[in-house]
N, C-alpha and C positions, 0 to 999 in steps of 0.2 A: 918424319917425326910422329905423325899420327899412326902410321902402320906399326912403328916400333912400340908405341904406347899400347896399341891394341894387342900386340903379341905378349907384352908384359902382363897386361890385365888378364888375358885368357890363360896364360901360363900359371898365374897365381890361382886362378879358378881350378886348373888341373891339379895343382898341388893339394888344394882343399878337398877336392873330390877324391883324390887318391888316398888321402889320410882318412876320409870318412869311410871308404871301402876297405881300408886296411891293406892296401897294396902299394905302400910308399915307394919302395925301390923298384917294384915290378913295372910300373906304368909311367912314372914321372918323366924319365928321360925320353922314352919313345913318344910320350905325349907332347913334350916340347918340340921334338923333331917334326912330329905330325902337324903341329900348329904352324910352325915356320913354313913347311911345305905347302900347307893349305893356302897361306897368303900368297905364295909364289905361283902355285898352279892349282887353284880351287876346283877346276873342272876335272883334272885328273884325280884329285883327292876324292871326288864324288865316287868315281869308279873303284878306288881303293876301299872306301867305306862300304860300298855295296858288296865288293868281293869278300871282304873280311866277314861281313854278316852272314854270307852264305857258305863260307869255306869250312868252318869248324863243325864237326859232327857232334853237336851237343846231345847228350843222352846216352852215349856209348860208354864213356869212362866216368865213373863216379868221382874220381880224383880230379878231373879236369873241368867238370861242368861249371862250378862256381867261378873259377878264374876266367874261363872263356866267356861266360855270360857277362861278367863285369867288364871285360875288355870290349865286347861288342857294344854294350850300353854306353860306355864312356866314349867310344869312337863316334857313335851316332850323336850323342849329346854335344860333343866338341864341335862337330861339323855343323850342327844346328845353330849353336851359339855364334860360330864364326860367320855363317851366312846371314844371320839376323843383323849382325854388326855391319856387314859389308853392304855398300850401296852400288856395287858394280854389276849387280845382277837384276833380273826382272823383278819388279814389284808385284807382290801377290795381290791380284785383283779379284773381286767378286763379280766377274764379268760373264760367268756362265752358270748353268744349273749345278754342275758337279762341284765347282769351287764354293758356291753358296751352301750347298749341302754339307761339304766338308767343314766349312766354317761353323755351321750350326752344330754339327756333331762334335767338333772340338770344344765348343762352349759347353755342350751338354756333358761331355766327359769330365771337364774341369768341375762342373757343378756337382756331379755324382762322386767325384773324388773327395770334395769337401763334405758331402753328405756321409761318406764312408769313413771319415777321419775318426769317428767314435769307435771304429773297430780296431784302432791302434795301428801297429806296424803292418798288419795285413793289407790295409788300404794302399800303402805305398808299394808293397810287393805286387799287388794285383794290378795297380794302375800303371806300373812300369811299362809293360808291353803295349798297352793302349796309347801311352804317351809316345812311345817309339813310332807307332803308326802315324801319329800326327806329324812328328818331326820328319819322318821319311817322305811323306807326301809333300810337305812344304819344301824340303831340300831339293827334291826332284824337280818341282815346279820352278824353283829359282834358277837351277843350273842348266837344265836341258833346253836345247833350241831345235829349230827345224832341220838342222843337219844331222841330228841324232835320230836315225830311223829305228824301227823295231828290230832289225837285224843286229844292230850294234848291241842293244840290250840283251837279246837272246844269246848272242855269241858270248858275251861276258858271263851270262848265267850258266852256260854250258861249261866254260872254263872253271868257274867257281865250284860247280857241282862235280866236275871231274876231280878237282883237288879234294873235295869233300869225300867222294867215293874212294879215292886213293888212300886217304887217311883212315877211312872206315875199314877198308880191307886190310890195311897194315896193322891196325889194332886187333882185328880178328886173327890174323896170322900169328900175332904175339900175345894172344889173349891170356896165356898162362903166366905172363909177367905180373908181378905184384903191383907194379906202378899203375896199372890200369884199374884195378879194383873192380873186376867184372862179376863178382859174385851176385847171385840172385837173378840171373837172366832167364831161368827156367827153360833153357834150351833155345831161347830166341835171341837173335842178335840184330837189333835194329834201333832206330831212333827216328824222331818225328820229322826230320828234314827229308826223309826218303819219299814223302808224298810229293815233293817237288820234282821227283823223277818222272812223274806224269807229264810235266811240262817239257823237261829237257829231252827225255827219250822220244817224245812225239815230235819235237822240233828236229832232232837229229834224224829221225826216220823220214821226215819231210825233206830234209836236205839230201839224204841218200836217194830217196825215191825219185826226186825231181832233178837230181844231178846238179845241185847247187852247192858246191864244195867251198863254202865261205870259211870253213874251218878245215884244217888239214885232216886227211882221211885217217891217219894214224891216231890222232886225238879222238876223232869221232868213234872209231872202232874200240879203242881202249876205254873210253868213257861209257859207251854202251855196255861193254863186257862187265866192267866193274859195277855199274848201276844195277844190272840184272842180277849179278851175284848177291849184292846187298839186299835186293828185294826178296830174293829166294831165302836168304838167311834170316830175314826179319819175320818170315812166316806170315806175312800180311796176306789177307784173303781178298781184299777189295782192290788194291792198286793194280795187281796184274790183270784183273778183268777189265778195269777202266782203261788201262794202257792198250790192251788188245782191241777193245772196241774202238778206241781212238785211231789206232793204226788202220783199221778197216775203213773208218770214216775218211781218213786222209787219202786212202786209195780211191774212194768214191769221189772225193773232191777233185782229185787229179783227172777223173774221167768226165768232168763237166764240159770239157772241149772235146771235139772229135779227135780220135787218135787211130793210128793204123793197127790192124790186127797183130802185126809183128811186134809193135811196141807194147801192145796190151799183153801179149803172151810173155814178153820179157819182164815186164813189171810184175805180173802175177807170179812168174817164176822166182823173182827176187824175193817177194814176200813169203812164198811157200818155203824157200830155202832158209830164210832167217827164222821162220816159225819152227822148222824141223830142228835146226841147230839149238835154238832156245829150249825147245821141248826135250831134246836129248840131254842137254846139260842139266835142266831142272829135274829130270827124272833121276839122274845119277845122284844129285844132291839130296833129293827127297828120300830116295831109298836108303841112303846112309844115315838118315836122321829120323829116328822113331818119334821124337817129340813133334816134328813137323807133320808127320802122318796123322798123329793123334789129334793135333789141332785142327787139321782140315776135316777130319772125320766129324768133329763137333758141329760143323756147318750143317750137316744133314741129320744130326742126332738131336731131336727136340728135347729128349730127356736129359742129356748131358750138357747141353749148351746153356749153362747158367749165365754166361757172359751176355748173351742177347737179352735174356729175361731181365737181368740186372739193369741193363741200359733202358729197356722199355719201361720198367717200373720207376726208374729214376726220372725219365722224361715225363711220365704221367704226373709224378709228384710235383715237379717244378712247374709244369703247365698249369696245374691247379693253383699253385702259389702266385704265378704271374697273373692269372685271372682275378685273384683276390686283391693283388696290389699291382695294377698295370703301370704305375708310374716308376717302378723300380725300387731297389733297396740300397744302391750305392756300391762303390768298389770296396773290396775287403771282406765282403760277407762270405761265410763258408757255405759250401755246396756239397755236403756229403752224399755219397752214392747210396742207393737203396738196393740191397742185395736180393737174391732170388727168394729169400725167406721173409722179405719185408723189413729187414733190420738195417739200420744205418751203419755205414762203414767209411773208412778214410775220413775221419772228422776234420782233418786239417786241409782237405781239398778246397781249392778256390774256384773250381770249374768242373763242369760235367763233360761228357763226351758228345756234346752238341753245341756248336758255336752259337747258333741263333738263340737257344735257350739261355746261354750264358749272357749274351748281350741284353736280351729282354728282361732277365731277372735282375740285372745290375743297373741298366740305364733305361729300363721301361720300354713300352711299346713304341714310343716316339723314337727312342734311340735305335731300336731294331729297324724301324722303317728307314731312317736316315742311313743306317749301316747297309741295309739291303740295296738302297739306291746306289750307293757308292760302289759296292763290290760287283753289282750287275752292270754298271755303266760301261765297262770295257766291251761287253758284248755288243752294245749299240755302237760304240765308237769304232770297233773293228768292222762292223757292217758298213759304216760310212766310208772307212778307208778302202774297203774292197770295191765299193761303188766308184770311188775316185780313181783307184790305181789298177783294179782288176788283178791285183797280186793275190794268188791263192793262199799265201802264207796267212793272210788275215782270216780266211775261213778256217784254216787249220788251227790257228791260235784260238779262234772262238770255241771250237770243240774241245781243245786241250784245256783251256781256261775253265770251261764248263765242267769238265771231268775233275779238275782240281777242286772246284767248289763242292762237288759231290764227295770226293774222296777225303777232303780236308775239313768238312763241316758237319756232315749228317750224323756219323757215328764216331766223331772225334772233333776236337776243337783246334786242330793244327793250324788253321788259317788265322788263328788268334795267338796261340801259345807256342807255336814253333817259330823260332827266330828266323830261320831260313825261309819258310813258307810265307810268314807274315811280311818279311822284308821284301821278298819278290812281289807279293800282291800289291803292297802300297806304293812301291816304286812303279810298278807296271800300271796301276790305276792312274797315278798322276802323269806318268810318261805318255800313255796312249791318249789321255784326255787333252793334254796340251798339244801334242803332236797333231792330233786330228783337227783341233780347232784352228791351228795355224795353217794346215793344209786346206781346210775348208774355206778359210778366209782368202787364201791365195787363189783357190779355184774360182771363188765368186768374183774376185777382181778380174781374173782373166776372161771370164765369160759374161761380163756385163754388156 
């Protein structure tokens, strides 16, 4: 009786949310089915929620962006509400430094949301992605247990991003269809979820290189191929460099133990072969795309690269404002860019191309410190896991995660405003935090 009442109450909530977002017939029925399934198998529903958040290539099709965003937000909200109501899972405890930091940051976010309410609707729009971070961390903590190791999370991430890449390539191949509304791409074809390819490509390379085929070879090969195509088409200048550096680091990590000369030659040969194939394919695509060539020429042209100058002027401007008001301004405040001529542009922008400036400007220096502690905590947790298990995946994931932080935060704010990247990060932070603490507790018991 209690479960049926819960399903009814949450179903009514779905109906109200659907009406508010003006997607009455689009989501009510699937939402009801999702709720019923959540109560029957909440653990599997966690992976469905995670998969959905990573699957859709938001940013490619102007016609689909709003609908996809609404669906992702509603799925996460529903799952969060259901887990809060459920008493069958782990109670969230402030029993470690990471959980306590997360709790303080959550309170701070809520305070600055109310501070920003004077900005009107902008505060709600801005706060939405930060609220999702809180919900994802909490949901992951409630559901995950010691049987769910890092391989399971990474395998699911690869499957989701494989689907993401397949959808992206399909849209590119049919880009002339009016349903996609792809005008205004300026020769570039990309979206912010592609930064997550730093993680998935590095993980797949680790599996290939160490012959751990936990995913079928056909899916690994197809996923790598589609991911590389999308990275090239996006004309991104940072991610390819970070991925290549991480590949080299993974090879070096594999050499931490003594190996035979024959095995060393075979592994180096594999890496060189992959590099040649990728370079050949990239060269063909680059030579057929003049926009791509012109964009890369800007990297070495200080006179023409107004993009870099715009970012640096914008960063300097907001650093001065943060120094003047270190306690923050609240969510919903506009953050226009400063162009190369010193003029403001994109007045409606709610963020700049630096994640840390965004956090500090909105939630203050205290918010930035708490945020930095949380996003850097996996580096410490993975070092502990490597000490306990000697599994080199943790070293590989440490370098991959560090590259993700660089590629997704320094000259972009994708670790905040990309649904795919943000979802992975906060699930991963909560996941590795809980998993490490339980393994460490078990290790201490066994070695008393």
